[in-house]
SEDO-234128 format. One record per residue (C-alpha): z, x, y; residue in three letters. Coordinates in steps of 0.001 Angstrom, whole numbers, plus 524288, in hexadecimal, padded with zeros to 5 digits. Layout:
ZXYala...
This chain:
64D1E4E703D64DEmet641AF4DE6CD60C0ser635E84DC31D6962arg63AEA4CECDD6D6Easn6478A4D4EBD7237gly6502A4D074D66F9ala659104DAB4D60E7pro654644DF9DD53CDarg65CD94E48AD48C7asp654214EC59D3FB0ser65E354EAB9D34F2arg65A5A4DC62D33C4thr64C4C4DFD6D3063glu64FD54E1B8D2212trp65B0E4E076D189Fser65D064E29BD0A22ala662EB4D8ACD010Basp66E6B4DC70CF8AAarg665854DF56CED31gly65EA14EA1ACF49Fgly651994E2FFCF4E5his6491B4E2D7D0121pro649B84D733D0A27thr63E9E4D3FAD1399pro63C7E4DF49D1D04gly645FD4E863D1626glu6422B4F69ED14D8ser644034FCBAD0760pro648ED508E8D0E43thr6557A50194D1160glu659074FE5CD035Earg6625A50695CFB51ser65BEB51061CF240asn6615650F72CE45Dpro65C1751D06CE129arg664CD523C1CEB15thr6717251C64CE907thr67CFD525E8CE96Easp6742A530C4CEE60ile67FDE535CACF5E8asp686755393ECE8FBleu67BA454299CE4BAleu67BF05514ACE649asn672B255704CF067thr6678355A52CE73Aleu667DF54D28CE05Basp6687C54653CED84leu65C5354D7ACF238leu6554054AA3CE57Bgln6582B53C38CE6F8arg652C753C4ACF4DBleu646DA543D7CF05Aasn64439539E9CE5ABthr6443E52F21CEFDDglu63B5F536F4CF8D9asp63143538B1CEE20arg62E6852A28CEE26ser629AD52A73CFC3Aval61BFC5306DCFAA1pro618BF52683CF01Dglu61CFE51B79CF91Fala614885211BD03F7val6091C521C9CFA79gly609DF51328CF84Eser6078D510C7D06CAser5FB635195ED0862leu5F16950E48D09C9pro5F8FC508D8D1560glu5FACA51683D1ADDleu5EC21518DDD19D1ala5E9F050CA4D2209his5F33E5120BD2C48ala5EBCC51EEDD2C8Cval5DEE4517D0D2E82asp5E49850FBDD398Eleu5E9EE51BF0D4023ala5DCF652325D3EE6val5D5E751786D44BBlys5DF8551733D5012ala5DE3E525A5D5318leu5CF6A5258FD51EBglu5CED551A4AD5BAAser5D7165218CD65A7gly5E40251B66D61D6gly5F0CE5214AD5D3Barg5FA4752084D51EAval6080E51BFED5503his613AD51E34D4C14tyr61F3D51523D4E77val62C63516DCD47E5gly63B2C5177AD492Dala6451A520F2D43B3gly6401A52946D386Dthr632ED52260D387Bser630CB5250FD46DDgly635195333CD45E9arg62BA8535B0D3AC1leu620DC52F87D42E9ala623D653888D4E60val6237354441D453Bleu6166B54076D3F3Fasp60FF453E39D4C6Eala6151254B2CD51A7ala60FFB552F9D4611glu6020D54E09D4779leu5FFA255594D5400val6015356376D4EA7pro5FC2655FF8D411Athr5EFB5558C0D44D6phe5EE6955B39D5379asn5EE1654C9ED5617val5EB3B5486AD6402pro5F73754504D6BEBglu5FAFC536CCD6A53gly5F3A553409D5DB5trp60085531A0D569Dphe60C1252C02D5E13val61994529EAD581Dala622B251F99D5DB1his630E9520FCD5995leu63AB751628D5C0Fala6449851B82D65C9gly63B3A525B4D6B18gly63C955346BD6AA8glu64B67533E3D69D8ala64A3152D1ED5CA6ala6440D53966D56EAleu6515A53FF1D56C8arg65B15534D8D55BDglu65BF152671D5298ala6592B51D51D5DF6val660C351105D5AFAglu6594550429D5AA0asn64C4C50A86D5E65ala645F95066DD51ADglu64A1D4F844D53E7asp6429D4F723D60B9asp635A14F0EFD5D33asp6327B4EEF6D6B9Dala633144FDADD6DBEala629B24FFE8D6275gly6206E4F5BCD67D4ala620AF4FAF6D75B4ser61DF6508C6D70D9thr611705046FD6A3Bile60D8E4FB41D7549glu60ED5506BFD7EA4arg6087E5118FD7684asp5FED450B60D6CEAala5F190504BED6DB8thr5E91E4FC8AD64C8ala5E22F50900D604Dasn5EEB150EBDD5A91asp5F55450E92D4D56phe6040250C3ED4CF2val60B7E5108CD40CDleu6196A50B9BD3FC4gly6236151294D3744leu62F6050B38D32A5ala635EB50D98D2596ala63B9E4FFDAD25C0ser62EF34F9BED2A67gly6370F4F1BDD33F0asn63A694FAEBD3F40thr639464F299D4BB1pro6348A4FDE0D545Ctyr629565005ED4AEFval6261E4F20CD48D8leu625CB4EFBCD577Agly61C344FB00D5906ala6136D4F5EFD4E28leu6137A4E834D53D2glu60F584ED9DD60FDala604BB4F5D9D5A85ala5FF2C4E9D8D53B0arg5FF0E4E27ED6091thr5F7534EDA2D66B1leu5EDA24ED63D5B7Bgly5F13D4FAE3D5677ala5F1354FE48D4806gly5FE924FDE7D41A6thr605605037AD35C6gly6134550411D309Fleu6199B50E34D27CFval625D45090BD2131ser62D9750981D1499ser62FBD4FAEAD1449asn6268F4F1F0D0CBDpro62E284E683D12A3his62C934EAA8D20DCgly629174E03ED2AD3arg61DD84E754D3184ala615994EB98D25EBala60CE04DF96D263Cala60A9D4E08BD34E4ala604864EE34D35A6val5F6F64F2E4D320Casp5FC5F4FBA2D2766thr60A124FC12D21A8ala60D5550906D1B0Dile618FA50506D12E0thr61F365102BD0B53val6296D509DFD02AEasp632F65151ED00E2thr63DD050C05CFC44gly64C5350E03CFE9Bpro6502451AADD051Eglu658D8524A1CFE1Cpro662D452231D08E3ile66268513C6D0C15thr65B98510D9D18DDgly6582851EFBD1C40ser649B851D41D1EFEthr6489852B77D2334arg647FE52E5DD14A3met63D5D528B2D0BBElys637F551F6FD15F9ala6378552A86D1FD9gly630D253378D1625thr626D9528E3D1363ala6240052732D21D3gln62262535E3D238Dlys618AB53634D1841leu6115252A82D1D92val6109C52FF7D2B5Eleu60C2153D5FD26E7thr601A353798D1E12ser5FD8652DD3D287Cphe5FBBD53782D338Aser5F5AA541EDD2AC7thr5EBC75383AD2568ala5E87C533D8D333Cval5E62C541E9D372Dmet5DD7054468D2B5Bile5D5785382ED2E0Barg5D3A753C90D3C2Cleu5CE83549E1D3823gly5DA6A551C9D3C01arg5D97A55946D2F14thr5CEB056006D276Ftyr5D05555E6DD18CEser5DF0C55FE2D1758asn5E04A569C4D2248leu5E6E456841D2F7Emet5DBF456B5CD38F8val5E0B656433D4512ser5EDE756AC7D46DAmet5F206571A7D534Dval5F49158029D5111ala5FFDC58214D5A93thr6066D58DD9D5453asn6037A599CBD4BFDala60660592BCD3F3Flys5FCDE587BFD4250leu5F2755911DD473Barg5F3365985FD3A51ala5F25A58B55D334Earg5E5D3587A1D3A70thr5DF9A59439D359Fval5E3E459189D27A0arg5DED058396D283Cile5D1BF58803D2DAFleu5D0B55924CD22FFcys5D38D5882DD1882glu5CA2857E25D1E1Aala5BECA5877ED1FB1thr5C136591C2D1544gly5BF6059C02D1FC1ala5C8B95A78AD2179pro5D2735A88DD2C93ala5C9BF5B2DFD32E3glu5BFA65A82ED34CEthr5C8BD59CD6D37C1cys5D1205A32AD4241glu5C5965A621D4B4Dpro5C00959891D48A4ala5CCCC5925DD4CF6leu5CCB759ADDD5917his5BED05969DD5C5Earg5C3075887AD5A7Cala5CE6058A09D63D7gly5D80C5885CD58B9gly5D29D57B01D54E9asp5D2D957AE0D4617leu5C94D56F96D4468lys5BF3B575EDD4D36thr5C09B582E3D461Bala5BF2757BE0D391Dleu5B28257502D3CEFval5ADD15818FD436Ehis5AF2558914D369Cleu5AB8C57EABD2CA1leu5A06057936D34D5gly59B6F586C8D3863glu599DC582D7D4692val59F3A58824D5338asp5AC375836BD5896val5A5F957AA2D62CBglu59DAB573A1D58A9ser5A97D57232D4FCBala5B15656C2AD5ADCser5A64A562CAD5E42asp5A4C955E99D500Eala5B34F55BCCD4EFCleu5B317553C6D5B64arg5A7B054BAFD5656glu5AED2549C5D4963ala5BB6B54552D5006ala5C26455158D4AC5gly5BEC154F87D3C67his5BB6255CF1D36E9val5B39F557F3D2B46arg5AB7B54EE2D33C0glu5A8DF559CCD3D7Eala5A442562C8D3284leu59BED557FED2C9Darg5954D555B9D39B8ala592BE56438D3BA4leu58CE5565CDD2E0Farg5842D559F9D2F70ser
């Protein structure tokens, strides 16, 4: 259903001519792939090799979109530093990948609750099964953002076709609010690319199985999301060098990992790092500044607070 109440048939958003060439709005993911014709006649190993060959083109396609992705990272960092949030909006595979990425940031980087919010067309039920017509409801996408977002936020839409009404409705509402906007798609011909602050278009071309955007397009979106959120975390000081220093050690495996990371970061033996972590109450960043800055735990904690959690800035302030 469109926002003006008229029924919407998403199938009319694009169509291919008989020659297989794109028409306005058409997503390349919907075209037939000449490299996988008769794939059903191959033996199992040859079939898998053909799929693998297609998959190998995805990282290169993602690489071509890095300048636009960098803009999205900067917008997200600005939003979070100003007290806003990052919203992911998607349907189907795109939305499920968004939910996964947001969920993994909490244990990996100990992000504050609500920093990253994923909105999936059809709600929680759509995580496990298809919710018919949910992706066609642009009004639902709009109302979700109108209810949950503010002008300080960044809204990142994910739609392989670039034309998903639920996502476009959310982005339109975000623009009206004054929030930053971005769109990740695999469609250079998508309707919304020109209307967002940054369009991350990963042209993965025709899928190995026609129309199955859980394949190359889905892989591209997973790569983009992982790089996006990781880069945001690095920019916000949630790492030190290439080490995870903001994770939550909730089990024996992770507690052992915090000791190993502290040993690697400081060059000190476990016999030194384990007591330091204990003095820091298990907080890896505090223990790290405590050891590298050669200050007590309280001073390390104060320096980190003044540096907004950036280890290098805290150490620089202590040494100066």
